[in-house]
C-alpha positions as CSV (number, residue, x, y, z in Angstrom):
1,M,95.9,-44.1,24.2
2,R,94.2,-44.6,20.9
3,P,96.1,-47.1,18.6
4,D,98.9,-45.4,16.8
5,I,101.1,-46.6,14.1
6,A,104.0,-44.9,15.8
7,Y,103.8,-47.6,18.4
8,A,104.2,-50.4,16.0
9,A,107.3,-51.8,17.4
10,A,106.0,-51.6,21.0
11,W,102.7,-53.2,19.9
12,S,104.5,-56.0,18.0
13,E,106.6,-56.8,21.2
14,A,103.5,-57.3,23.1
15,H,101.9,-59.3,20.4
16,R,104.9,-61.6,20.2
17,E,104.8,-62.2,24.0
18,W,101.2,-63.6,23.6
19,G,102.3,-65.9,20.8
20,P,100.7,-66.7,17.4
21,G,96.9,-67.0,17.4
22,L,96.3,-65.7,21.0
23,H,94.8,-62.4,20.1
24,E,93.2,-60.8,23.2
25,D,89.8,-59.3,22.8
26,G,90.8,-55.7,23.6
27,F,93.0,-55.4,20.4
28,G,90.1,-56.2,18.0
29,I,92.3,-58.4,15.7
30,T,90.3,-60.7,13.4
31,P,91.7,-63.7,11.5
32,D,91.8,-61.4,8.4
33,D,94.2,-58.9,9.9
34,D,97.9,-59.2,8.8
35,V,99.5,-57.3,11.7
36,D,103.0,-58.6,11.0
37,D,103.1,-56.6,7.7
38,E,103.7,-52.8,7.8
39,D,100.8,-52.2,5.3
40,G,98.6,-54.7,7.1
41,F,99.4,-53.1,10.5
42,R,98.6,-49.7,9.2
43,A,95.3,-51.0,7.6
44,W,94.3,-52.7,10.9
45,V,95.0,-49.6,13.0
46,E,93.0,-47.5,10.4
47,R,90.0,-50.0,10.7
48,L,90.1,-49.8,14.5
49,H,89.7,-45.9,14.3
50,A,86.8,-46.3,11.8
51,R,84.8,-48.8,13.7
52,S,81.9,-48.0,16.1
53,G,83.0,-48.0,19.7
54,A,86.6,-47.5,20.6
55,H,89.9,-49.3,21.1
56,W,92.8,-48.1,23.4
57,W,96.3,-49.4,24.0
58,I,97.4,-49.4,27.6
59,V,100.8,-47.9,27.5
60,G,103.4,-47.5,30.3
61,D,107.0,-46.5,29.9
62,G,106.9,-46.8,26.1
63,R,105.5,-50.4,26.3
64,V,102.2,-51.7,25.2
65,L,100.9,-53.4,28.3
66,G,97.6,-54.4,26.8
67,G,94.4,-53.2,25.0
68,I,90.9,-52.6,25.9
69,A,87.7,-52.0,23.8
70,L,84.3,-50.5,24.4
71,R,81.8,-51.7,21.8
72,S,78.9,-49.5,21.0
73,P,75.4,-50.7,21.9
74,E,74.6,-51.1,18.2
75,D,77.5,-53.6,17.8
76,P,75.9,-57.0,16.9
77,S,78.5,-58.9,18.9
78,V,77.7,-57.3,22.3
79,P,75.3,-60.1,23.4
80,Q,78.1,-62.7,22.9
81,R,81.1,-60.6,23.7
82,G,79.9,-57.8,25.9
83,H,80.5,-54.1,25.5
84,V,84.0,-54.3,27.0
85,G,86.9,-56.7,26.2
86,Y,90.4,-56.3,27.4
87,G,93.7,-58.2,27.5
88,I,97.0,-57.7,29.3
89,R,100.1,-59.1,28.1
90,P,101.5,-61.8,30.4
91,S,104.5,-59.9,31.8
92,A,102.1,-57.0,33.0
93,R,99.5,-59.0,34.6
94,G,98.9,-58.9,38.4
95,R,99.8,-55.3,38.7
96,G,96.4,-53.7,38.5
97,V,96.7,-52.6,34.9
98,A,93.4,-54.2,33.8
99,T,91.6,-52.8,36.9
100,W,92.8,-49.2,36.2
101,A,91.9,-49.5,32.4
102,L,88.5,-51.0,33.0
103,G,87.8,-48.1,35.5
104,Q,88.7,-45.5,32.8
105,V,86.4,-47.3,30.2
106,L,83.5,-47.5,32.7
107,V,83.7,-43.7,33.1
108,Q,83.6,-43.3,29.3
109,A,80.7,-45.8,29.0
110,S,78.8,-43.8,31.6
111,R,79.4,-40.4,29.6
112,I,77.9,-41.9,26.5
113,G,75.0,-43.6,28.3
114,I,75.9,-47.3,28.4
115,D,74.5,-48.6,31.6
116,P,74.9,-51.4,32.4
117,V,78.2,-52.3,30.7
118,L,78.1,-56.0,29.7
119,A,81.2,-58.1,30.0
120,V,82.0,-61.8,29.1
121,C,84.9,-63.8,30.4
122,R,85.9,-67.5,30.6
123,D,85.0,-69.1,33.8
124,D,88.5,-70.2,34.4
125,N,90.0,-66.7,34.1
126,S,90.3,-65.7,37.8
127,G,92.1,-62.7,37.0
128,S,89.5,-61.2,34.7
129,T,86.7,-62.3,37.1
130,A,88.5,-60.6,40.0
131,T,89.0,-57.4,37.8
132,L,85.2,-57.3,36.9
133,E,84.1,-57.9,40.4
134,R,86.4,-55.2,41.8
135,H,84.2,-52.8,39.6
136,G,80.9,-54.1,41.1
137,A,80.2,-56.6,38.3
138,V,77.2,-58.8,39.0
139,L,77.2,-62.3,37.5
140,V,74.1,-62.5,35.2
141,S,74.5,-66.0,33.8
142,T,76.9,-68.6,32.7
143,E,77.0,-70.3,29.4
144,L,78.7,-73.4,27.9
145,R,80.0,-72.3,24.4
146,G,81.5,-75.5,22.9
147,P,84.0,-76.8,25.6
148,V,84.3,-73.4,27.3
149,R,82.2,-72.1,30.2
150,L,81.7,-68.3,30.0
151,R,80.5,-65.9,32.6
152,H,78.3,-62.9,31.6
153,Y,78.5,-59.9,33.9
154,A,76.6,-56.6,34.1
155,I,78.4,-53.5,35.7
156,A,76.3,-50.5,36.7
157,T,78.0,-47.2,35.4
158,H,75.5,-45.0,37.3
159,R,76.0,-45.6,41.0
């Protein structure tokens, strides 16, 4: 679902589970966002709706399980962060949530002509690597960014 202020409590529960400072890519949180304040939360959700590309929350049984973003090709962060970014709350991992959500976003990317979809993940994130590869992602390159090794993938949307 698109981010919705009506889910503020459910989103906040997921956010607390990650802990302070651990803002997953799929939520589009910047250091300037004050998501703990009602007005700040509302402003952040409005900003997500106004940005190019799209953000979705992955919701099941009234709980926010994660978030996923599809950045537009014009987004200047695509070469560094990819078209797609996602994060699943720790208690929802290992259940196929990211695999399902990525599949849905790849369909959307294909509809709007993004091919291939670029994705970047940490080399030590075996869950994300497996999710990407389940969708046919091909490793294009690796990069050392500071102390972190990153994997750059391309996923064909027209197969």
